[in-house]
N, C-alpha and C positions, 0 to 999 in steps of 0.2 A: 126924490133923492136918487132913485135907481137910474134915471136918465142921465143925471149929472155924473154918476160914478161909472156907468158903463159906456156912455157916449152913444148917441143915436146911430152913428155909422157902424160901430162894432156890433150893436144890438141887431141892426137890420141885416148885416152880413151873416150873423149867426142864424137868424131865422131863415134867410134865403138858403143857407147851407142845408138846413133841415128839410126844406121843401124839395131840394134836388136829390136828397138821398132816398126819398120815397119813390118807388117804382110806379109806373102807370097802373099796375095791377094791385097796388096797396090799397086796402079798404080802411076807412076810419074805424078804429076800435074803441070799445068802452072798457077801460082798464080799472080793475079793483086793486087798491093798494093799501098797505098799512104803513104807518110811519111813526117815529118817535115824536112825542109831543113837543120836544125842543126844536124840531125841524119845522114847526108850523110857520114861523115867520118867513124863512127863505122859500119854502114850497108854495106859499100863498102868492108869492110874486113870480116864481119861476113857472108854475103850472099853466097859467093863462097864456103865456107867450108860446109855450110848447103846443098847447091846444090850438091856438090861432094858426100856427105854422103848419101843423100836420093834420088837423081835423080829428085827431084822437081826443077822447075825453077821459079824465081820471076822476074816480071817486075815491077819496082818501079817508081812512079812519085813523085819527091820531090818538095815541094812548101811551100808557106807561109800559115798561118792559114786561111785567108779569101778564098784563092783559094782551100785549102783542103776541106773547108766546101762546096764550089761549086762542087768539084769533088765528095764528098760523097753524095750529094743530086741530082746529075745530072741524075741518073738512069743508067749510064754506068756500065758495068760489073766491079765488085770489090769484092775481097775476104777478105782483111784485111787492117788494118791501124796501123801505129806506129806514133802517132801525139801528138802535144801539147794538154794537157787536155782541153784547151779552145775550141777545135773542138767539144768536147762532151757537152759543155755548150749550143750549138745550138741544140734546140729540134729536128729540122728536121734532122740534121746530126746524132744525137744520135739514132734516130729511125731506121737508116739504119743498125745498128749493133745489135748483139745478146743482149738481155736484161740481166742485171746483172752487176756485177763489171767488170771493165776493169783491165788489168794487167800492173802495172807500170814497165817500162823498164829502164828508166834513168832520172836523174835530173842534173841540172847544174845552177850555179849562173852567175852573170854578172861581166864584167871587162872592162878595158880600155887598149888599145895598142897605141904605137907610132912607127914611122919608126925605124928600127934597128939602134942603135947608137945615136939616138936623146936623148936629155935630157928628163928625166922622171919627170913629174910634181907631186907634192904632191896631192894625192887623199884620204888621210887617214881619213879625216873627211868630213861631208857634206859641210862645208864652204870651205875647201880646194878643194874639187871636183868642187864646183860652180866656184871658181876662175879659176881652170884649164880649165873648159869648156868655160868660158867667154874669157879667154886669147887665146884659140886656134882659129886660123883663119877659120878652117873648120873641120867638124866632119862627119864620115861615120857610118851609121847603116841601118837597113832595117825597115823603118817606118811601112810598110804594113804587119806586122806579129804580132803574139802574143808577142814575145820578144820585138819587136820594140815598141809596145804599152806600154810595161812596161818602156822602156827607155824614151819614151815621158812623161810618168807619173812622172818619176824622175825629168825631166826638170821642169815639173809643180810644183812639191813639192819644188824645189829649187828656184822657182820664176823666171826662165829664159827661159820659153817656147818660148816667142816671139823672144828673141835674138837668140835662137837656130835655128829657122826656116830659117833665112838668112844664117846660117853657114852650114846647113845640106847638105851633098852630098849623097842623097838617093841611096841605092843599091837594086837590085832586089832579090838577094839571099845572105844568110849568108856567103858563101865562097867567095864572092866578096869584103867583107869588108877589110880583111887583105891585099890583093893585091892592093886595092885602097890606103891604107896607105903606103904600101911599095913603091909604085910608086910616092908618093907625091901628089896624087890627093886629099887626106885628111890628116889633121895633127893628128887627133885622131880617133880611132875606138872604139865604145862603143856597146857591145853586149854580148851574151853568151860566156863565157870564152873558151869553147872548140872550137868554131869557129874562135877564135882569135889567136890560137896557130898555127903559120905558118911561113915559111921562109920570111925574109925581115922585120919582125916586132919584137918588144920587148913588153912583157906584163908588163904594169905599175903595175897592181895589181887588186884585186877585188874591187868592190864598197864598200864603208864603211858600216859597219854592219847595221846602221840605215836605209840604203837605199837598202840593199841587199835582194834578193828574188830568190828562185830557180824555174825554169820552169821545170815541170814534163812532160815527154813524156810517153804516155800510149798506150796500144795495145788492139785491139779487132777484132773479126771475124765478117764479115757482115752477117746479118740474111738470105740473099738470096744467099750466096756463095754455089756453087755446089762442092767446094773443101774444105769444112770446116775442115775435118780431117787434111789435109796437112797444112792448114792455122794455125790451132791450134798447130800443131807440130812445126811450125816455131816460134810461140810465146813462146812455151815451151823452144825451143833452145835458145832464147834470154835471158833466165834466167839461162842458163847452165854456169858452171865455165869458159869454153873457151870463150863464148860470153861476159860474164861480165868482163873478163880480158881485152878484146878489148875495151869495154866501158870505163873502168878505164884508159887504156892507152891513150884514146882519150880525156881525161880531164873531164870525166863525172862520176857521182856516180850512180852505178847500183840501180835499184829498185825505 
């Protein structure tokens, strides 16, 4: 899919560009990185191309926002992050990174899925979504994440937070939501749309406009990184045409 969307010529040009920006004295680096779980799909396609072009290697820990904050503040070696903006709202976590603006990489809104072939409920208005959620026997999402916190806030706004607690089938990572719905472990999945596009499920649609919000994933280099040049090169690559094409193909909006 990626080749069809990006085009071999554009992809090759992007890689060649990366090779030329490396100076003869640049050494291959081993980068440690943390990333939001909802960025797993795009990064798993983008990273190998970057590694092949530069010789750098990335070791990525994907996790939810609370755990990413713990990782950032643990003192363990870390070179960069591509995480929900909520991570940088924590003062201690933010202090781990180079001061100044971060680089927004991708953004995505929220939606609802059902098992493939199942009837799709009406979710076009807040009242319709409320009915669909109350009618569903069970719902899967990741409560312990920035995105999950927003889903929970939607339940609050609809006045059904209490009812949803009994129905919730909590998942540990975003990529577990769609399989749970596909297997019938949950009747609805509610989360970031890009994480819900998967085999065995059908996208019902986005949340209604009054309840919709985009989660932004942003990137920064750690202040104590010994490989800051290579880390910055990867962040620059995430804004390249080849990388942004992958981000779009994975259901997210670049930048």
